[in-house]
C-alpha positions as a Markdown table, in Angstrom:
| # | Residue | x | y | z |
|---|---|---|---|---|
| 1 | Unk | 5.5 | 2.3 | -13.1 |
| 2 | Unk | 6.4 | 4.9 | -10.5 |
| 3 | Unk | 5.0 | 4.0 | -7.1 |
| 4 | Unk | 2.6 | 6.4 | -5.4 |
| 5 | Unk | 2.6 | 4.8 | -1.9 |
| 6 | Unk | 4.9 | 2.5 | 0.0 |
| 7 | Unk | 4.3 | 0.2 | 2.9 |
| 8 | Unk | 7.7 | -1.2 | 4.0 |
| 9 | Unk | 8.4 | -4.6 | 5.5 |
| 10 | Unk | 11.6 | -6.3 | 6.8 |
| 11 | Unk | 12.2 | -9.9 | 5.6 |
| 12 | Unk | 13.5 | -12.4 | 8.2 |
| 13 | Unk | 15.2 | -15.5 | 6.8 |
| 14 | Unk | 13.9 | -14.9 | 3.3 |
| 15 | Unk | 14.0 | -18.0 | 1.0 |
| 16 | Unk | 16.9 | -18.0 | -1.4 |
| 17 | Unk | 15.1 | -18.4 | -4.7 |
| 18 | Unk | 16.5 | -18.1 | -8.1 |
| 19 | Unk | 14.6 | -16.0 | -10.5 |
| 20 | Unk | 13.4 | -19.0 | -12.6 |
| 21 | Unk | 12.2 | -20.8 | -9.5 |
| 22 | Unk | 10.3 | -17.7 | -8.3 |
| 23 | Unk | 8.7 | -17.2 | -11.7 |
| 24 | Unk | 7.5 | -20.8 | -11.6 |
| 25 | Unk | 6.1 | -20.4 | -8.1 |
| 26 | Unk | 4.3 | -17.2 | -9.1 |
| 27 | Unk | 2.8 | -19.0 | -12.1 |
| 28 | Unk | 1.1 | -21.5 | -9.7 |
| 29 | Unk | -0.8 | -18.5 | -8.2 |
| 30 | Unk | -1.4 | -16.6 | -11.4 |
| 31 | Unk | -4.6 | -14.6 | -11.6 |
| 32 | Unk | -7.6 | -16.1 | -13.2 |
| 33 | Unk | -10.9 | -14.2 | -13.8 |
| 34 | Unk | -13.7 | -14.3 | -11.2 |
| 35 | Unk | -16.4 | -16.9 | -11.8 |
| 36 | Unk | -20.0 | -15.9 | -11.4 |
| 37 | Unk | -20.3 | -16.7 | -7.7 |
| 38 | Unk | -17.0 | -15.4 | -6.4 |
| 39 | Unk | -17.1 | -12.0 | -4.6 |
| 40 | Unk | -13.3 | -11.4 | -5.0 |
| 41 | Unk | -10.0 | -12.9 | -6.2 |
| 42 | Unk | -6.3 | -12.1 | -5.9 |
| 43 | Unk | -3.5 | -13.5 | -8.1 |
| 44 | Unk | -0.2 | -12.6 | -9.8 |
| 45 | Unk | -0.2 | -10.9 | -13.2 |
| 46 | Unk | 2.4 | -9.6 | -15.6 |
| 47 | Unk | 3.7 | -6.2 | -14.4 |
| 48 | Unk | 4.0 | -5.1 | -18.0 |
| 49 | Unk | 0.4 | -5.8 | -18.7 |
| 50 | Unk | -0.3 | -6.6 | -22.4 |
| 51 | Unk | 3.3 | -5.7 | -23.3 |
| 52 | Unk | 4.7 | -8.9 | -21.6 |
| 53 | Unk | 3.8 | -12.2 | -20.0 |
| 54 | Unk | 6.6 | -12.7 | -17.4 |
| 55 | Unk | 5.4 | -12.5 | -13.8 |
| 56 | Unk | 8.8 | -11.5 | -12.4 |
| 57 | Unk | 11.2 | -8.8 | -13.4 |
| 58 | Unk | 14.6 | -9.0 | -11.6 |
| 59 | Unk | 17.4 | -6.5 | -12.2 |
| 60 | Unk | 20.5 | -6.2 | -10.1 |
| 61 | Unk | 18.8 | -7.8 | -7.1 |
| 62 | Unk | 15.7 | -5.7 | -7.4 |
| 63 | Unk | 12.5 | -7.7 | -8.0 |
| 64 | Unk | 9.1 | -6.5 | -9.3 |
| 65 | Unk | 5.9 | -8.5 | -9.1 |
| 66 | Unk | 2.3 | -7.4 | -9.5 |
| 67 | Unk | -0.9 | -8.7 | -8.0 |
| 68 | Unk | -4.3 | -8.3 | -9.6 |
| 69 | Unk | -7.2 | -8.0 | -7.3 |
| 70 | Unk | -10.8 | -8.2 | -8.6 |
| 71 | Unk | -14.0 | -7.8 | -6.6 |
| 72 | Unk | -17.7 | -7.6 | -7.4 |
| 73 | Unk | -19.4 | -4.4 | -6.3 |
| 74 | Unk | -22.8 | -5.2 | -4.9 |
| 75 | Unk | -24.0 | -2.2 | -2.8 |
| 76 | Unk | -25.6 | -3.1 | 0.5 |
| 77 | Unk | -28.5 | -0.7 | -0.2 |
| 78 | Unk | -29.4 | -2.6 | -3.4 |
| 79 | Unk | -29.5 | -5.9 | -1.5 |
| 80 | Unk | -31.5 | -4.3 | 1.4 |
| 81 | Unk | -34.1 | -2.9 | -1.0 |
| 82 | Unk | -34.6 | -6.2 | -2.8 |
| 83 | Unk | -34.9 | -8.1 | 0.5 |
| 84 | Unk | -37.4 | -5.6 | 1.9 |
| 85 | Unk | -39.5 | -5.9 | -1.3 |
| 86 | Unk | -39.5 | -9.7 | -1.3 |
| 87 | Unk | -40.2 | -9.8 | 2.4 |
| 88 | Unk | -43.2 | -7.4 | 2.1 |
| 89 | Unk | -44.6 | -9.5 | -0.8 |
| 90 | Unk | -44.3 | -12.7 | 1.2 |
| 91 | Unk | -45.8 | -11.2 | 4.3 |
| 92 | Unk | -48.8 | -9.9 | 2.4 |
| 93 | Unk | -49.3 | -13.2 | 0.6 |
| 94 | Unk | -49.2 | -15.3 | 3.8 |
| 95 | Unk | -50.8 | -12.7 | 6.1 |
| 96 | Unk | -48.1 | -13.0 | 8.8 |
| 97 | Unk | -44.8 | -11.4 | 9.9 |
| 98 | Unk | -41.6 | -13.2 | 8.8 |
| 99 | Unk | -39.2 | -14.5 | 11.4 |
| 100 | Unk | -35.7 | -13.1 | 11.5 |
| 101 | Unk | -34.2 | -16.4 | 10.1 |
| 102 | Unk | -36.6 | -16.3 | 7.2 |
| 103 | Unk | -35.4 | -12.7 | 6.3 |
| 104 | Unk | -31.8 | -13.9 | 6.5 |
| 105 | Unk | -32.6 | -16.7 | 4.2 |
| 106 | Unk | -34.1 | -14.3 | 1.7 |
| 107 | Unk | -31.1 | -12.0 | 2.0 |
| 108 | Unk | -28.7 | -14.9 | 1.2 |
| 109 | Unk | -30.8 | -15.8 | -1.9 |
| 110 | Unk | -30.8 | -12.2 | -3.1 |
| 111 | Unk | -27.1 | -11.9 | -2.7 |
| 112 | Unk | -26.5 | -15.1 | -4.6 |
| 113 | Unk | -28.8 | -14.0 | -7.4 |
| 114 | Unk | -27.5 | -10.5 | -7.8 |
| 115 | Unk | -23.7 | -11.2 | -7.3 |
| 116 | Unk | -23.1 | -12.6 | -10.8 |
| 117 | Unk | -24.6 | -9.4 | -12.3 |
| 118 | Unk | -22.6 | -7.0 | -10.2 |
| 119 | Unk | -19.9 | -4.8 | -11.7 |
| 120 | Unk | -16.3 | -6.0 | -11.3 |
| 121 | Unk | -13.6 | -3.6 | -10.1 |
| 122 | Unk | -9.9 | -4.5 | -10.9 |
| 123 | Unk | -6.9 | -3.2 | -9.1 |
| 124 | Unk | -3.2 | -3.8 | -9.7 |
| 125 | Unk | -0.8 | -3.7 | -6.7 |
| 126 | Unk | 2.9 | -3.7 | -7.3 |
| 127 | Unk | 5.5 | -5.2 | -4.9 |
| 128 | Unk | 9.1 | -4.3 | -4.8 |
| 129 | Unk | 11.6 | -6.8 | -3.3 |
| 130 | Unk | 15.1 | -5.6 | -2.6 |
| 131 | Unk | 17.0 | -8.8 | -2.2 |
| 132 | Unk | 20.2 | -7.2 | -0.9 |
| 133 | Unk | 18.5 | -5.2 | 1.7 |
| 134 | Unk | 16.0 | -7.8 | 2.7 |
| 135 | Unk | 13.3 | -5.3 | 2.2 |
| 136 | Unk | 9.8 | -5.4 | 0.7 |
| 137 | Unk | 7.7 | -2.4 | -0.3 |
| 138 | Unk | 4.1 | -2.6 | -1.5 |
| 139 | Unk | 2.6 | 0.1 | -3.6 |
| 140 | Unk | -0.8 | 0.1 | -1.9 |
| 141 | Unk | -3.0 | 2.9 | -0.5 |
| 142 | Unk | -3.8 | 1.0 | 2.7 |
| 143 | Unk | -1.9 | -1.4 | 4.9 |
| 144 | Unk | -4.8 | -3.9 | 4.6 |
| 145 | Unk | -4.3 | -4.1 | 0.8 |
| 146 | Unk | -0.5 | -4.4 | 1.3 |
| 147 | Unk | -0.9 | -7.3 | 3.7 |
| 148 | Unk | -3.3 | -9.1 | 1.3 |
| 149 | Unk | -0.5 | -9.1 | -1.2 |
| 150 | Unk | 2.0 | -10.3 | 1.4 |
| 151 | Unk | -0.4 | -13.1 | 2.2 |
| 152 | Unk | -0.5 | -14.1 | -1.4 |
| 153 | Unk | 3.3 | -14.1 | -1.5 |
| 154 | Unk | 3.5 | -16.2 | 1.6 |
| 155 | Unk | 1.1 | -18.7 | 0.0 |
| 156 | Unk | 3.2 | -18.7 | -3.1 |
| 157 | Unk | 6.5 | -19.3 | -1.4 |
| 158 | Unk | 5.1 | -21.6 | 1.3 |
| 159 | Unk | 6.2 | -19.2 | 4.1 |
| 160 | Unk | 7.1 | -15.6 | 4.4 |
| 161 | Unk | 8.3 | -14.1 | 7.7 |
| 162 | Unk | 8.1 | -10.4 | 7.7 |
| 163 | Unk | 7.6 | -7.5 | 10.1 |
| 164 | Unk | 6.6 | -3.9 | 9.3 |
| 165 | Unk | 9.7 | -1.9 | 9.1 |
| 166 | Unk | 10.3 | 0.0 | 12.4 |
| 167 | Unk | 12.7 | 2.6 | 13.6 |
| 168 | Unk | 14.4 | 3.3 | 16.9 |
| 169 | Unk | 12.7 | 6.7 | 17.2 |
| 170 | Unk | 8.9 | 6.6 | 16.7 |
| 171 | Unk | 8.0 | 8.6 | 13.6 |
| 172 | Unk | 5.5 | 10.7 | 15.5 |
| 173 | Unk | 8.1 | 11.7 | 18.0 |
| 174 | Unk | 10.7 | 12.6 | 15.3 |
| 175 | Unk | 8.2 | 14.5 | 13.1 |
| 176 | Unk | 7.1 | 16.5 | 16.1 |
| 177 | Unk | 10.7 | 17.3 | 17.0 |
| 178 | Unk | 11.5 | 18.4 | 13.4 |
| 179 | Unk | 8.5 | 20.8 | 13.4 |
| 180 | Unk | 9.3 | 22.3 | 16.8 |
| 181 | Unk | 13.1 | 22.7 | 16.4 |
| 182 | Unk | 14.5 | 23.5 | 12.9 |
| 183 | Unk | 17.9 | 22.7 | 14.3 |
| 184 | Unk | 16.8 | 19.1 | 14.8 |
| 185 | Unk | 16.1 | 18.6 | 11.1 |
| 186 | Unk | 18.7 | 16.7 | 9.0 |
| 187 | Unk | 20.6 | 18.9 | 6.7 |
| 188 | Unk | 19.4 | 17.1 | 3.6 |
| 189 | Unk | 15.7 | 17.3 | 4.6 |
| 190 | Unk | 13.2 | 19.9 | 3.7 |
| 191 | Unk | 9.7 | 20.3 | 5.2 |
| 192 | Unk | 6.8 | 20.2 | 2.7 |
| 193 | Unk | 3.5 | 22.1 | 3.2 |
| 194 | Unk | 1.2 | 19.4 | 4.6 |
| 195 | Unk | 0.8 | 18.2 | 8.2 |
| 196 | Unk | -1.6 | 16.3 | 10.4 |
| 197 | Unk | -1.6 | 17.1 | 14.1 |
| 198 | Unk | -3.2 | 14.9 | 16.8 |
| 199 | Unk | -4.2 | 16.0 | 20.3 |
| 200 | Unk | -3.6 | 13.8 | 23.3 |
| 201 | Unk | -7.1 | 14.3 | 24.5 |
| 202 | Unk | -10.4 | 14.4 | 22.7 |
| 203 | Unk | -9.7 | 17.4 | 20.6 |
| 204 | Unk | -9.5 | 15.3 | 17.4 |
| 205 | Unk | -7.2 | 15.7 | 14.4 |
| 206 | Unk | -6.2 | 18.9 | 12.6 |
| 207 | Unk | -5.2 | 18.6 | 9.0 |
| 208 | Unk | -3.5 | 21.4 | 7.1 |
| 209 | Unk | -2.4 | 21.7 | 3.5 |
| 210 | Unk | -0.4 | 24.3 | 1.6 |
| 211 | Unk | 0.7 | 26.0 | 4.8 |
| 212 | Unk | 4.0 | 27.3 | 6.2 |
| 213 | Unk | 4.9 | 24.6 | 8.7 |
| 214 | Unk | 7.2 | 27.1 | 10.5 |
| 215 | Unk | 4.3 | 29.5 | 11.0 |
| 216 | Unk | 3.4 | 30.8 | 14.5 |
| 217 | Unk | 0.0 | 29.1 | 14.2 |
| 218 | Unk | 1.5 | 25.7 | 13.7 |
| 219 | Unk | 4.0 | 26.3 | 16.5 |
| 220 | Unk | 1.2 | 27.3 | 18.9 |
| 221 | Unk | -0.6 | 24.1 | 18.1 |
| 222 | Unk | 2.5 | 22.1 | 18.9 |
| 223 | Unk | 3.0 | 24.1 | 22.1 |
| 224 | Unk | -0.5 | 23.1 | 23.2 |
| 225 | Unk | 0.6 | 19.4 | 23.1 |
| 226 | Unk | -0.4 | 18.3 | 19.6 |
| 227 | Unk | 1.9 | 15.8 | 17.9 |
| 228 | Unk | 2.6 | 15.2 | 14.2 |
| 229 | Unk | 1.0 | 12.0 | 12.8 |
| 230 | Unk | 1.7 | 12.9 | 9.2 |
| 231 | Unk | 4.3 | 15.2 | 7.7 |
| 232 | Unk | 5.2 | 16.2 | 4.1 |
| 233 | Unk | 9.0 | 15.9 | 3.6 |
| 234 | Unk | 11.5 | 16.2 | 0.8 |
| 235 | Unk | 14.9 | 14.6 | 0.5 |
| 236 | Unk | 17.4 | 16.9 | -1.4 |
| 237 | Unk | 15.0 | 17.2 | -4.4 |
| 238 | Unk | 15.3 | 13.4 | -5.0 |
| 239 | Unk | 12.1 | 12.2 | -3.4 |
| 240 | Unk | 9.1 | 13.8 | -1.6 |
| 241 | Unk | 6.4 | 12.1 | 0.3 |
| 242 | Unk | 4.1 | 12.3 | 3.3 |
| 243 | Unk | 5.5 | 10.3 | 6.2 |
| 244 | Unk | 2.8 | 8.6 | 8.4 |
| 245 | Unk | 3.2 | 7.6 | 12.0 |
| 246 | Unk | 3.3 | 3.9 | 11.0 |
| 247 | Unk | 6.3 | 4.6 | 8.7 |
| 248 | Unk | 4.1 | 4.4 | 5.5 |
| 249 | Unk | 5.2 | 6.8 | 2.7 |
| 250 | Unk | 2.2 | 8.3 | 0.8 |
| 251 | Unk | 2.0 | 10.6 | -2.1 |
| 252 | Unk | 5.4 | 9.7 | -3.4 |
| 253 | Unk | 6.9 | 12.1 | -6.0 |
| 254 | Unk | 10.3 | 11.4 | -7.5 |
| 255 | Unk | 12.7 | 14.2 | -8.3 |
| 256 | Unk | 13.0 | 15.8 | -11.7 |
| 257 | Unk | 16.5 | 14.7 | -12.2 |
| 258 | Unk | 15.5 | 11.0 | -11.8 |
| 259 | Unk | 12.5 | 11.4 | -14.1 |
| 260 | Unk | 14.7 | 13.1 | -16.7 |
| 261 | Unk | 17.2 | 10.3 | -16.5 |
| 262 | Unk | 14.5 | 7.7 | -17.1 |
| 263 | Unk | 13.0 | 9.8 | -19.9 |
| 264 | Unk | 16.3 | 10.3 | -21.7 |
| 265 | Unk | 17.4 | 6.6 | -21.5 |
| 266 | Unk | 17.2 | 4.7 | -24.8 |
| 267 | Unk | 14.5 | 2.1 | -24.7 |
| 268 | Unk | 14.3 | 1.5 | -28.4 |
| 269 | Unk | 10.5 | 2.0 | -28.1 |
| 270 | Unk | 10.4 | -1.4 | -26.3 |
| 271 | Unk | 7.7 | -1.3 | -23.6 |
| 272 | Unk | 9.5 | -4.0 | -21.5 |
| 273 | Unk | 12.8 | -2.1 | -21.6 |
| 274 | Unk | 11.0 | 1.0 | -20.6 |
| 275 | Unk | 9.3 | -0.8 | -17.6 |
| 276 | Unk | 12.6 | -2.3 | -16.4 |
| 277 | Unk | 14.5 | 0.9 | -16.8 |
| 278 | Unk | 12.0 | 2.9 | -14.8 |
| 279 | Unk | 11.7 | 0.2 | -12.2 |
| 280 | Unk | 15.4 | -0.1 | -11.6 |
| 281 | Unk | 15.9 | 3.6 | -11.3 |
| 282 | Unk | 13.0 | 3.8 | -9.0 |
| 283 | Unk | 14.0 | 0.9 | -6.9 |
| 284 | Unk | 17.5 | 2.2 | -6.4 |
| 285 | Unk | 16.2 | 5.6 | -5.4 |
| 286 | Unk | 13.7 | 4.1 | -3.0 |
| 287 | Unk | 16.4 | 1.9 | -1.4 |
| 288 | Unk | 18.8 | 4.7 | -0.9 |
| 289 | Unk | 16.2 | 7.1 | 0.5 |
| 290 | Unk | 14.6 | 4.6 | 2.8 |
| 291 | Unk | 18.1 | 3.9 | 4.3 |
| 292 | Unk | 18.4 | 7.7 | 4.8 |
| 293 | Unk | 15.0 | 8.0 | 6.4 |
| 294 | Unk | 15.7 | 5.2 | 8.8 |
| 295 | Unk | 19.0 | 6.8 | 9.7 |
| 296 | Unk | 17.1 | 10.1 | 10.5 |
| 297 | Unk | 14.9 | 8.1 | 12.8 |
| 298 | Unk | 17.7 | 6.7 | 14.8 |
| 299 | Unk | 18.3 | 3.5 | 12.9 |
| 300 | Unk | 16.1 | 0.4 | 12.5 |
| 301 | Unk | 14.5 | -1.1 | 15.6 |
| 302 | Unk | 15.4 | -4.6 | 16.4 |
| 303 | Unk | 12.6 | -7.1 | 15.6 |
| 304 | Unk | 11.2 | -8.4 | 18.9 |
| 305 | Unk | 9.8 | -11.4 | 17.1 |
| 306 | Unk | 9.2 | -12.5 | 13.5 |
| 307 | Unk | 5.6 | -12.8 | 12.4 |
| 308 | Unk | 4.3 | -15.1 | 9.7 |
| 309 | Unk | 1.9 | -12.9 | 7.7 |
| 310 | Unk | -1.3 | -14.8 | 7.0 |
């Protein structure tokens, strides 16, 4: 249940939906398996998997929904080889070179024939909706995947106005300042051991892991004009993550005290109770620490304009 990544979005004018109404809306976009000719599909599934059927879990204003994404894996190299083989056979049989459009037609037929036999990859993507804060977080490794899920939620609700969460101080500027000046670091923040430094020119990107970020080597790189685009941080032992320059939080790790609290809670060996207990503890911790992070970054930036994610 514990999220590994987090892409954050601010809701604007979010629809006031009761849990029962939202559950009904989600069921209209429930996942159904791919048919033979579909390359991919996205729909809602039960967060608890086989342990439950409900599509929405809501506890104390914290909502959890899960999207299931399936796509067929058909490597371009496989298609290309089959097209080349068929094209060569046809050219030899007819004694002429095929036109470009003829090869494109062959490629289309090959794709249609091979697609139903391709392997299917499934991926679950969890979405956390903090009703009180008007905040959405998507547990996805990339922003592209996160916005696919937001698009599904927009389609489910009829409209969904959101903007990526933004801070007054750009994360890159703040991360660089924290590295350069220890005195600029918040008292409850600790640097981790991972950083990515970008140069202003064409010198590329430097990535370092398991290093002392206060070392002379890192300081020299910063003095040369490099800026931090990723930085490992820890908040008072409660949460650690790698902050990215777009305010994404990657490689999330929750503190031992929180994990122990979840482990020691009585769930009566009920998988649904376990899911909801873990989710509520996680959601509360995420909300509190996102607030703290935004405060470190000078507060939330005012939304210049709402955008309807499509």
